[in-house]
PDB file of N, CA, C and O in Angstrom:
ATOM      1  N   MET A   1      11.277   6.472  -3.157  1.00  0.00           N
ATOM      2  CA  MET A   1      12.324   6.067  -4.051  1.00  0.00           C
ATOM      3  C   MET A   1      12.033   6.555  -5.470  1.00  0.00           C
ATOM      4  O   MET A   1      12.932   7.034  -6.161  1.00  0.00           O
ATOM      5  N   ALA A   2      10.778   6.433  -5.903  1.00  0.00           N
ATOM      6  CA  ALA A   2      10.436   6.850  -7.264  1.00  0.00           C
ATOM      7  C   ALA A   2      10.667   8.343  -7.454  1.00  0.00           C
ATOM      8  O   ALA A   2      11.155   8.769  -8.501  1.00  0.00           O
ATOM      9  N   ILE A   3      10.321   9.137  -6.454  1.00  0.00           N
ATOM     10  CA  ILE A   3      10.525  10.585  -6.565  1.00  0.00           C
ATOM     11  C   ILE A   3      12.009  10.902  -6.619  1.00  0.00           C
ATOM     12  O   ILE A   3      12.437  11.722  -7.431  1.00  0.00           O
ATOM     13  N   ALA A   4      12.799  10.262  -5.764  1.00  0.00           N
ATOM     14  CA  ALA A   4      14.249  10.502  -5.766  1.00  0.00           C
ATOM     15  C   ALA A   4      14.849  10.162  -7.127  1.00  0.00           C
ATOM     16  O   ALA A   4      15.680  10.905  -7.647  1.00  0.00           O
ATOM     17  N   GLU A   5      14.426   9.036  -7.700  1.00  0.00           N
ATOM     18  CA  GLU A   5      14.944   8.650  -9.017  1.00  0.00           C
ATOM     19  C   GLU A   5      14.503   9.651 -10.085  1.00  0.00           C
ATOM     20  O   GLU A   5      15.280   9.982 -10.981  1.00  0.00           O
ATOM     21  N   GLY A   6      13.263  10.135  -9.997  1.00  0.00           N
ATOM     22  CA  GLY A   6      12.778  11.118 -10.959  1.00  0.00           C
ATOM     23  C   GLY A   6      13.521  12.434 -10.866  1.00  0.00           C
ATOM     24  O   GLY A   6      13.820  13.055 -11.886  1.00  0.00           O
ATOM     25  N   VAL A   7      13.822  12.866  -9.646  1.00  0.00           N
ATOM     26  CA  VAL A   7      14.577  14.112  -9.460  1.00  0.00           C
ATOM     27  C   VAL A   7      15.989  13.948 -10.003  1.00  0.00           C
ATOM     28  O   VAL A   7      16.498  14.839 -10.683  1.00  0.00           O
ATOM     29  N   LYS A   8      16.631  12.811  -9.708  1.00  0.00           N
ATOM     30  CA  LYS A   8      17.986  12.578 -10.237  1.00  0.00           C
ATOM     31  C   LYS A   8      17.988  12.622 -11.762  1.00  0.00           C
ATOM     32  O   LYS A   8      18.869  13.222 -12.377  1.00  0.00           O
ATOM     33  N   ARG A   9      16.991  11.980 -12.357  1.00  0.00           N
ATOM     34  CA  ARG A   9      16.913  11.967 -13.824  1.00  0.00           C
ATOM     35  C   ARG A   9      16.670  13.377 -14.363  1.00  0.00           C
ATOM     36  O   ARG A   9      17.256  13.757 -15.377  1.00  0.00           O
ATOM     37  N   GLY A  10      15.820  14.151 -13.703  1.00  0.00           N
ATOM     38  CA  GLY A  10      15.560  15.521 -14.127  1.00  0.00           C
ATOM     39  C   GLY A  10      16.806  16.382 -14.068  1.00  0.00           C
ATOM     40  O   GLY A  10      17.062  17.165 -14.982  1.00  0.00           O
ATOM     41  N   ILE A  11      17.582  16.248 -13.006  1.00  0.00           N
ATOM     42  CA  ILE A  11      18.827  17.017 -12.871  1.00  0.00           C
ATOM     43  C   ILE A  11      19.821  16.605 -13.949  1.00  0.00           C
ATOM     44  O   ILE A  11      20.466  17.456 -14.561  1.00  0.00           O
ATOM     45  N   GLU A  12      19.945  15.284 -14.185  1.00  0.00           N
ATOM     46  CA  GLU A  12      20.871  14.803 -15.212  1.00  0.00           C
ATOM     47  C   GLU A  12      20.505  15.342 -16.596  1.00  0.00           C
ATOM     48  O   GLU A  12      21.385  15.709 -17.374  1.00  0.00           O
ATOM     49  N   GLU A  13      19.214  15.391 -16.899  1.00  0.00           N
ATOM     50  CA  GLU A  13      18.781  15.793 -18.236  1.00  0.00           C
ATOM     51  C   GLU A  13      18.620  17.301 -18.408  1.00  0.00           C
ATOM     52  O   GLU A  13      18.783  17.812 -19.516  1.00  0.00           O
ATOM     53  N   HIS A  14      18.299  18.030 -17.321  1.00  0.00           N
ATOM     54  CA  HIS A  14      17.943  19.443 -17.469  1.00  0.00           C
ATOM     55  C   HIS A  14      18.632  20.378 -16.477  1.00  0.00           C
ATOM     56  O   HIS A  14      18.298  21.561 -16.416  1.00  0.00           O
ATOM     57  N   GLY A  15      19.582  19.872 -15.704  1.00  0.00           N
ATOM     58  CA  GLY A  15      20.190  20.720 -14.675  1.00  0.00           C
ATOM     59  C   GLY A  15      19.138  21.074 -13.637  1.00  0.00           C
ATOM     60  O   GLY A  15      18.354  20.221 -13.222  1.00  0.00           O
ATOM     61  N   ASP A  16      19.123  22.341 -13.215  1.00  0.00           N
ATOM     62  CA  ASP A  16      18.118  22.725 -12.225  1.00  0.00           C
ATOM     63  C   ASP A  16      16.916  23.428 -12.856  1.00  0.00           C
ATOM     64  O   ASP A  16      16.114  24.048 -12.157  1.00  0.00           O
ATOM     65  N   ASP A  17      16.796  23.326 -14.173  1.00  0.00           N
ATOM     66  CA  ASP A  17      15.682  23.961 -14.886  1.00  0.00           C
ATOM     67  C   ASP A  17      14.663  22.911 -15.334  1.00  0.00           C
ATOM     68  O   ASP A  17      14.542  22.629 -16.526  1.00  0.00           O
ATOM     69  N   PHE A  18      13.942  22.340 -14.387  1.00  0.00           N
ATOM     70  CA  PHE A  18      12.931  21.352 -14.739  1.00  0.00           C
ATOM     71  C   PHE A  18      11.816  21.365 -13.696  1.00  0.00           C
ATOM     72  O   PHE A  18      12.000  21.828 -12.570  1.00  0.00           O
ATOM     73  N   THR A  19      10.675  20.853 -14.092  1.00  0.00           N
ATOM     74  CA  THR A  19       9.578  20.631 -13.149  1.00  0.00           C
ATOM     75  C   THR A  19       9.448  19.134 -12.954  1.00  0.00           C
ATOM     76  O   THR A  19       9.889  18.346 -13.791  1.00  0.00           O
ATOM     77  N   PHE A  20       8.857  18.758 -11.875  1.00  0.00           N
ATOM     78  CA  PHE A  20       8.699  17.342 -11.584  1.00  0.00           C
ATOM     79  C   PHE A  20       7.268  16.929 -11.903  1.00  0.00           C
ATOM     80  O   PHE A  20       6.314  17.539 -11.420  1.00  0.00           O
ATOM     81  N   ALA A  21       7.129  15.895 -12.717  1.00  0.00           N
ATOM     82  CA  ALA A  21       5.817  15.363 -13.092  1.00  0.00           C
ATOM     83  C   ALA A  21       5.933  13.848 -13.217  1.00  0.00           C
ATOM     84  O   ALA A  21       7.037  13.304 -13.236  1.00  0.00           O
ATOM     85  N   SER A  22       4.816  13.186 -13.300  1.00  0.00           N
ATOM     86  CA  SER A  22       4.851  11.739 -13.505  1.00  0.00           C
ATOM     87  C   SER A  22       4.057  11.391 -14.753  1.00  0.00           C
ATOM     88  O   SER A  22       3.048  12.023 -15.067  1.00  0.00           O
ATOM     89  N   GLU A  23       4.526  10.387 -15.447  1.00  0.00           N
ATOM     90  CA  GLU A  23       3.836   9.887 -16.632  1.00  0.00           C
ATOM     91  C   GLU A  23       4.300   8.464 -16.881  1.00  0.00           C
ATOM     92  O   GLU A  23       5.364   8.056 -16.415  1.00  0.00           O
ATOM     93  N   GLU A  24       3.504   7.719 -17.609  1.00  0.00           N
ATOM     94  CA  GLU A  24       3.864   6.348 -17.947  1.00  0.00           C
ATOM     95  C   GLU A  24       4.995   6.353 -18.963  1.00  0.00           C
ATOM     96  O   GLU A  24       5.015   7.175 -19.879  1.00  0.00           O
ATOM     97  N   VAL A  25       5.935   5.434 -18.795  1.00  0.00           N
ATOM     98  CA  VAL A  25       7.046   5.327 -19.738  1.00  0.00           C
ATOM     99  C   VAL A  25       6.754   4.199 -20.721  1.00  0.00           C
ATOM    100  O   VAL A  25       6.074   3.231 -20.380  1.00  0.00           O
ATOM    101  N   GLU A  26       7.270   4.327 -21.937  1.00  0.00           N
ATOM    102  CA  GLU A  26       7.077   3.278 -22.938  1.00  0.00           C
ATOM    103  C   GLU A  26       7.876   2.034 -22.577  1.00  0.00           C
ATOM    104  O   GLU A  26       7.387   0.915 -22.729  1.00  0.00           O
ATOM    105  N   ASP A  27       9.099   2.222 -22.102  1.00  0.00           N
ATOM    106  CA  ASP A  27       9.976   1.113 -21.732  1.00  0.00           C
ATOM    107  C   ASP A  27       9.947   0.955 -20.215  1.00  0.00           C
ATOM    108  O   ASP A  27      10.463   1.816 -19.501  1.00  0.00           O
ATOM    109  N   PRO A  28       9.351  -0.132 -19.704  1.00  0.00           N
ATOM    110  CA  PRO A  28       9.270  -0.320 -18.259  1.00  0.00           C
ATOM    111  C   PRO A  28      10.628  -0.260 -17.548  1.00  0.00           C
ATOM    112  O   PRO A  28      10.692   0.064 -16.362  1.00  0.00           O
ATOM    113  N   GLU A  29      11.690  -0.566 -18.255  1.00  0.00           N
ATOM    114  CA  GLU A  29      13.020  -0.506 -17.649  1.00  0.00           C
ATOM    115  C   GLU A  29      13.467   0.931 -17.378  1.00  0.00           C
ATOM    116  O   GLU A  29      14.443   1.147 -16.659  1.00  0.00           O
ATOM    117  N   GLN A  30      12.768   1.911 -17.944  1.00  0.00           N
ATOM    118  CA  GLN A  30      13.092   3.317 -17.719  1.00  0.00           C
ATOM    119  C   GLN A  30      12.274   3.920 -16.576  1.00  0.00           C
ATOM    120  O   GLN A  30      12.508   5.064 -16.186  1.00  0.00           O
ATOM    121  N   GLY A  31      11.330   3.168 -16.044  1.00  0.00           N
ATOM    122  CA  GLY A  31      10.484   3.669 -14.963  1.00  0.00           C
ATOM    123  C   GLY A  31      11.260   3.829 -13.665  1.00  0.00           C
ATOM    124  O   GLY A  31      12.259   3.148 -13.437  1.00  0.00           O
ATOM    125  N   ALA A  32      10.790   4.731 -12.823  1.00  0.00           N
ATOM    126  CA  ALA A  32      11.473   5.013 -11.558  1.00  0.00           C
ATOM    127  C   ALA A  32      11.517   3.787 -10.648  1.00  0.00           C
ATOM    128  O   ALA A  32      12.437   3.651  -9.842  1.00  0.00           O
ATOM    129  N   GLY A  33      10.543   2.901 -10.766  1.00  0.00           N
ATOM    130  CA  GLY A  33      10.522   1.702  -9.936  1.00  0.00           C
ATOM    131  C   GLY A  33      10.959   0.456 -10.677  1.00  0.00           C
ATOM    132  O   GLY A  33      10.599  -0.653 -10.283  1.00  0.00           O
ATOM    133  N   ALA A  34      11.724   0.614 -11.736  1.00  0.00           N
ATOM    134  CA  ALA A  34      12.145  -0.527 -12.553  1.00  0.00           C
ATOM    135  C   ALA A  34      12.914  -1.566 -11.737  1.00  0.00           C
ATOM    136  O   ALA A  34      12.878  -2.754 -12.058  1.00  0.00           O
ATOM    137  N   TRP A  35      13.589  -1.138 -10.714  1.00  0.00           N
ATOM    138  CA  TRP A  35      14.392  -2.036  -9.876  1.00  0.00           C
ATOM    139  C   TRP A  35      13.524  -2.911  -8.981  1.00  0.00           C
ATOM    140  O   TRP A  35      14.009  -3.918  -8.465  1.00  0.00           O
ATOM    141  N   PHE A  36      12.253  -2.558  -8.780  1.00  0.00           N
ATOM    142  CA  PHE A  36      11.384  -3.236  -7.822  1.00  0.00           C
ATOM    143  C   PHE A  36      10.551  -4.310  -8.508  1.00  0.00           C
ATOM    144  O   PHE A  36       9.822  -4.017  -9.455  1.00  0.00           O
ATOM    145  N   ASP A  37      10.652  -5.548  -8.041  1.00  0.00           N
ATOM    146  CA  ASP A  37       9.872  -6.652  -8.599  1.00  0.00           C
ATOM    147  C   ASP A  37       8.544  -6.732  -7.851  1.00  0.00           C
ATOM    148  O   ASP A  37       8.459  -7.354  -6.791  1.00  0.00           O
ATOM    149  N   SER A  38       7.518  -6.107  -8.398  1.00  0.00           N
ATOM    150  CA  SER A  38       6.225  -6.042  -7.722  1.00  0.00           C
ATOM    151  C   SER A  38       5.465  -7.368  -7.746  1.00  0.00           C
ATOM    152  O   SER A  38       4.389  -7.465  -7.154  1.00  0.00           O
ATOM    153  N   GLU A  39       5.998  -8.385  -8.414  1.00  0.00           N
ATOM    154  CA  GLU A  39       5.352  -9.691  -8.422  1.00  0.00           C
ATOM    155  C   GLU A  39       6.077 -10.705  -7.544  1.00  0.00           C
ATOM    156  O   GLU A  39       5.660 -11.861  -7.471  1.00  0.00           O
ATOM    157  N   ASP A  40       7.149 -10.296  -6.879  1.00  0.00           N
ATOM    158  CA  ASP A  40       7.885 -11.173  -5.972  1.00  0.00           C
ATOM    159  C   ASP A  40       7.039 -11.380  -4.715  1.00  0.00           C
ATOM    160  O   ASP A  40       6.725 -10.409  -4.026  1.00  0.00           O
ATOM    161  N   PRO A  41       6.662 -12.627  -4.399  1.00  0.00           N
ATOM    162  CA  PRO A  41       5.827 -12.879  -3.225  1.00  0.00           C
ATOM    163  C   PRO A  41       6.394 -12.282  -1.931  1.00  0.00           C
ATOM    164  O   PRO A  41       5.629 -11.877  -1.056  1.00  0.00           O
ATOM    165  N   ALA A  42       7.689 -12.224  -1.803  1.00  0.00           N
ATOM    166  CA  ALA A  42       8.289 -11.657  -0.592  1.00  0.00           C
ATOM    167  C   ALA A  42       7.933 -10.185  -0.421  1.00  0.00           C
ATOM    168  O   ALA A  42       7.966  -9.663   0.694  1.00  0.00           O
ATOM    169  N   HIS A  43       7.598  -9.522  -1.507  1.00  0.00           N
ATOM    170  CA  HIS A  43       7.276  -8.095  -1.455  1.00  0.00           C
ATOM    171  C   HIS A  43       5.781  -7.829  -1.352  1.00  0.00           C
ATOM    172  O   HIS A  43       5.378  -6.767  -0.878  1.00  0.00           O
ATOM    173  N   VAL A  44       4.952  -8.772  -1.786  1.00  0.00           N
ATOM    174  CA  VAL A  44       3.520  -8.480  -1.876  1.00  0.00           C
ATOM    175  C   VAL A  44       2.617  -9.339  -0.995  1.00  0.00           C
ATOM    176  O   VAL A  44       1.470  -8.959  -0.761  1.00  0.00           O
ATOM    177  N   GLU A  45       3.088 -10.480  -0.501  1.00  0.00           N
ATOM    178  CA  GLU A  45       2.217 -11.351   0.288  1.00  0.00           C
ATOM    179  C   GLU A  45       1.688 -10.666   1.539  1.00  0.00           C
ATOM    180  O   GLU A  45       0.528 -10.859   1.901  1.00  0.00           O
ATOM    181  N   TRP A  46       2.515  -9.871   2.204  1.00  0.00           N
ATOM    182  CA  TRP A  46       2.067  -9.194   3.425  1.00  0.00           C
ATOM    183  C   TRP A  46       0.863  -8.306   3.127  1.00  0.00           C
ATOM    184  O   TRP A  46      -0.054  -8.214   3.944  1.00  0.00           O
ATOM    185  N   TYR A  47       0.856  -7.650   1.962  1.00  0.00           N
ATOM    186  CA  TYR A  47      -0.250  -6.758   1.608  1.00  0.00           C
ATOM    187  C   TYR A  47      -1.510  -7.566   1.323  1.00  0.00           C
ATOM    188  O   TYR A  47      -2.599  -7.217   1.779  1.00  0.00           O
ATOM    189  N   GLU A  48      -1.353  -8.642   0.568  1.00  0.00           N
ATOM    190  CA  GLU A  48      -2.504  -9.479   0.260  1.00  0.00           C
ATOM    191  C   GLU A  48      -3.097 -10.054   1.537  1.00  0.00           C
ATOM    192  O   GLU A  48      -4.318 -10.094   1.689  1.00  0.00           O
ATOM    193  N   GLU A  49      -2.240 -10.501   2.463  1.00  0.00           N
ATOM    194  CA  GLU A  49      -2.726 -11.044   3.725  1.00  0.00           C
ATOM    195  C   GLU A  49      -3.431  -9.969   4.539  1.00  0.00           C
ATOM    196  O   GLU A  49      -4.460 -10.233   5.161  1.00  0.00           O
ATOM    197  N   ALA A  50      -2.888  -8.775   4.536  1.00  0.00           N
ATOM    198  CA  ALA A  50      -3.485  -7.685   5.309  1.00  0.00           C
ATOM    199  C   ALA A  50      -4.829  -7.263   4.733  1.00  0.00           C
ATOM    200  O   ALA A  50      -5.714  -6.843   5.479  1.00  0.00           O
ATOM    201  N   THR A  51      -4.994  -7.367   3.422  1.00  0.00           N
ATOM    202  CA  THR A  51      -6.245  -6.914   2.813  1.00  0.00           C
ATOM    203  C   THR A  51      -7.285  -8.016   2.699  1.00  0.00           C
ATOM    204  O   THR A  51      -8.444  -7.727   2.403  1.00  0.00           O
ATOM    205  N   THR A  52      -6.909  -9.269   2.923  1.00  0.00           N
ATOM    206  CA  THR A  52      -7.875 -10.360   2.820  1.00  0.00           C
ATOM    207  C   THR A  52      -8.057 -11.087   4.140  1.00  0.00           C
ATOM    208  O   THR A  52      -8.773 -12.086   4.201  1.00  0.00           O
ATOM    209  N   GLY A  53      -7.423 -10.604   5.193  1.00  0.00           N
ATOM    210  CA  GLY A  53      -7.502 -11.249   6.499  1.00  0.00           C
ATOM    211  C   GLY A  53      -8.842 -11.030   7.179  1.00  0.00           C
ATOM    212  O   GLY A  53      -9.759 -10.430   6.618  1.00  0.00           O
ATOM    213  N   ALA A  54      -8.928 -11.530   8.390  1.00  0.00           N
ATOM    214  CA  ALA A  54     -10.163 -11.421   9.165  1.00  0.00           C
ATOM    215  C   ALA A  54     -10.513  -9.967   9.434  1.00  0.00           C
ATOM    216  O   ALA A  54      -9.646  -9.124   9.664  1.00  0.00           O
ATOM    217  N   GLN A  55     -11.784  -9.708   9.399  1.00  0.00           N
ATOM    218  CA  GLN A  55     -12.287  -8.365   9.667  1.00  0.00           C
ATOM    219  C   GLN A  55     -13.028  -8.371  10.997  1.00  0.00           C
ATOM    220  O   GLN A  55     -13.748  -9.319  11.309  1.00  0.00           O
ATOM    221  N   THR A  56     -12.851  -7.325  11.770  1.00  0.00           N
ATOM    222  CA  THR A  56     -13.588  -7.175  13.012  1.00  0.00           C
ATOM    223  C   THR A  56     -14.912  -6.502  12.698  1.00  0.00           C
ATOM    224  O   THR A  56     -14.953  -5.448  12.063  1.00  0.00           O
ATOM    225  N   THR A  57     -15.987  -7.119  13.148  1.00  0.00           N
ATOM    226  CA  THR A  57     -17.308  -6.547  12.920  1.00  0.00           C
ATOM    227  C   THR A  57     -17.790  -5.913  14.212  1.00  0.00           C
ATOM    228  O   THR A  57     -17.735  -6.534  15.274  1.00  0.00           O
ATOM    229  N   ILE A  58     -18.257  -4.687  14.123  1.00  0.00           N
ATOM    230  CA  ILE A  58     -18.764  -3.982  15.291  1.00  0.00           C
ATOM    231  C   ILE A  58     -20.277  -3.922  15.182  1.00  0.00           C
ATOM    232  O   ILE A  58     -20.821  -3.452  14.182  1.00  0.00           O
ATOM    233  N   ASP A  59     -20.949  -4.399  16.212  1.00  0.00           N
ATOM    234  CA  ASP A  59     -22.400  -4.333  16.269  1.00  0.00           C
ATOM    235  C   ASP A  59     -22.767  -2.978  16.860  1.00  0.00           C
ATOM    236  O   ASP A  59     -22.524  -2.745  18.044  1.00  0.00           O
ATOM    237  N   PRO A  60     -23.348  -2.073  16.061  1.00  0.00           N
ATOM    238  CA  PRO A  60     -23.634  -0.728  16.561  1.00  0.00           C
ATOM    239  C   PRO A  60     -24.584  -0.714  17.748  1.00  0.00           C
ATOM    240  O   PRO A  60     -24.555   0.221  18.548  1.00  0.00           O
ATOM    241  N   GLU A  61     -25.428  -1.739  17.878  1.00  0.00           N
ATOM    242  CA  GLU A  61     -26.348  -1.795  19.013  1.00  0.00           C
ATOM    243  C   GLU A  61     -25.622  -2.128  20.306  1.00  0.00           C
ATOM    244  O   GLU A  61     -26.094  -1.783  21.389  1.00  0.00           O
ATOM    245  N   ARG A  62     -24.480  -2.796  20.202  1.00  0.00           N
ATOM    246  CA  ARG A  62     -23.744  -3.196  21.401  1.00  0.00           C
ATOM    247  C   ARG A  62     -22.519  -2.341  21.638  1.00  0.00           C
ATOM    248  O   ARG A  62     -21.852  -2.500  22.660  1.00  0.00           O
ATOM    249  N   GLN A  63     -22.210  -1.455  20.740  1.00  0.00           N
ATOM    250  CA  GLN A  63     -21.006  -0.641  20.877  1.00  0.00           C
ATOM    251  C   GLN A  63     -21.066   0.136  22.184  1.00  0.00           C
ATOM    252  O   GLN A  63     -21.998   0.904  22.421  1.00  0.00           O
ATOM    253  N   GLY A  64     -20.075  -0.070  23.018  1.00  0.00           N
ATOM    254  CA  GLY A  64     -19.996   0.629  24.299  1.00  0.00           C
ATOM    255  C   GLY A  64     -20.811  -0.035  25.393  1.00  0.00           C
ATOM    256  O   GLY A  64     -20.749   0.390  26.547  1.00  0.00           O
ATOM    257  N   ALA A  65     -21.575  -1.068  25.057  1.00  0.00           N
ATOM    258  CA  ALA A  65     -22.389  -1.751  26.058  1.00  0.00           C
ATOM    259  C   ALA A  65     -21.546  -2.757  26.820  1.00  0.00           C
ATOM    260  O   ALA A  65     -20.540  -3.255  26.315  1.00  0.00           O
ATOM    261  N   ALA A  66     -21.960  -3.042  28.017  1.00  0.00           N
ATOM    262  CA  ALA A  66     -21.278  -4.055  28.823  1.00  0.00           C
ATOM    263  C   ALA A  66     -21.554  -5.419  28.205  1.00  0.00           C
ATOM    264  O   ALA A  66     -22.597  -5.611  27.581  1.00  0.00           O
ATOM    265  N   PRO A  67     -20.630  -6.373  28.370  1.00  0.00           N
ATOM    266  CA  PRO A  67     -20.858  -7.716  27.822  1.00  0.00           C
ATOM    267  C   PRO A  67     -22.127  -8.327  28.401  1.00  0.00           C
ATOM    268  O   PRO A  67     -22.438  -8.137  29.577  1.00  0.00           O
ATOM    269  N   ALA A  68     -22.846  -9.053  27.579  1.00  0.00           N
ATOM    270  CA  ALA A  68     -24.068  -9.711  28.040  1.00  0.00           C
ATOM    271  C   ALA A  68     -23.707 -10.825  29.003  1.00  0.00           C
ATOM    272  O   ALA A  68     -22.687 -11.495  28.844  1.00  0.00           O
ATOM    273  N   ALA A  69     -24.552 -11.015  29.999  1.00  0.00           N
ATOM    274  CA  ALA A  69     -24.320 -12.082  30.977  1.00  0.00           C
ATOM    275  C   ALA A  69     -24.578 -13.420  30.310  1.00  0.00           C
ATOM    276  O   ALA A  69     -25.505 -13.561  29.513  1.00  0.00           O
ATOM    277  N   GLU A  70     -23.747 -14.403  30.642  1.00  0.00           N
ATOM    278  CA  GLU A  70     -23.919 -15.735  30.083  1.00  0.00           C
ATOM    279  C   GLU A  70     -25.072 -16.417  30.796  1.00  0.00           C
ATOM    280  O   GLU A  70     -25.193 -16.316  32.017  1.00  0.00           O
ATOM    281  N   THR A  71     -25.911 -17.105  30.055  1.00  0.00           N
ATOM    282  CA  THR A  71     -27.024 -17.841  30.658  1.00  0.00           C
ATOM    283  C   THR A  71     -26.760 -19.324  30.512  1.00  0.00           C
ATOM    284  O   THR A  71     -25.835 -19.733  29.810  1.00  0.00           O
ATOM    285  N   SER A  72     -27.562 -20.115  31.166  1.00  0.00           N
ATOM    286  CA  SER A  72     -27.386 -21.563  31.061  1.00  0.00           C
ATOM    287  C   SER A  72     -27.660 -22.038  29.637  1.00  0.00           C
ATOM    288  O   SER A  72     -27.148 -23.081  29.229  1.00  0.00           O
ATOM    289  N   GLU A  73     -28.458 -21.293  28.875  1.00  0.00           N
ATOM    290  CA  GLU A  73     -28.741 -21.662  27.490  1.00  0.00           C
ATOM    291  C   GLU A  73     -27.516 -21.473  26.599  1.00  0.00           C
ATOM    292  O   GLU A  73     -27.384 -22.147  25.578  1.00  0.00           O
ATOM    293  N   ASP A  74     -26.613 -20.557  26.980  1.00  0.00           N
ATOM    294  CA  ASP A  74     -25.411 -20.293  26.189  1.00  0.00           C
ATOM    295  C   ASP A  74     -24.372 -21.388  26.342  1.00  0.00           C
ATOM    296  O   ASP A  74     -23.458 -21.497  25.525  1.00  0.00           O
ATOM    297  N   ARG A  75     -24.504 -22.201  27.386  1.00  0.00           N
ATOM    298  CA  ARG A  75     -23.473 -23.201  27.674  1.00  0.00           C
ATOM    299  C   ARG A  75     -23.669 -24.443  26.897  1.00  0.00           C
ATOM    300  O   ARG A  75     -22.884 -25.382  27.027  1.00  0.00           O
TER     301      ARG A  75
END
């Protein structure tokens, strides 16, 4: 979306004689993503959950090994 908005703005301002680049804008309302509320929980909670959720740990010594047999001590 940001690229599409940048290209539209480039065409409006320069016709087909422009290059595409990115830079920070002084007025956030002029940014390509100005329409997107990056602090709205509906837009960001999934990412936070995905990056802070449970991690699977792989034991390199057991990788590819058959499961260990259960013993009476494990019960």
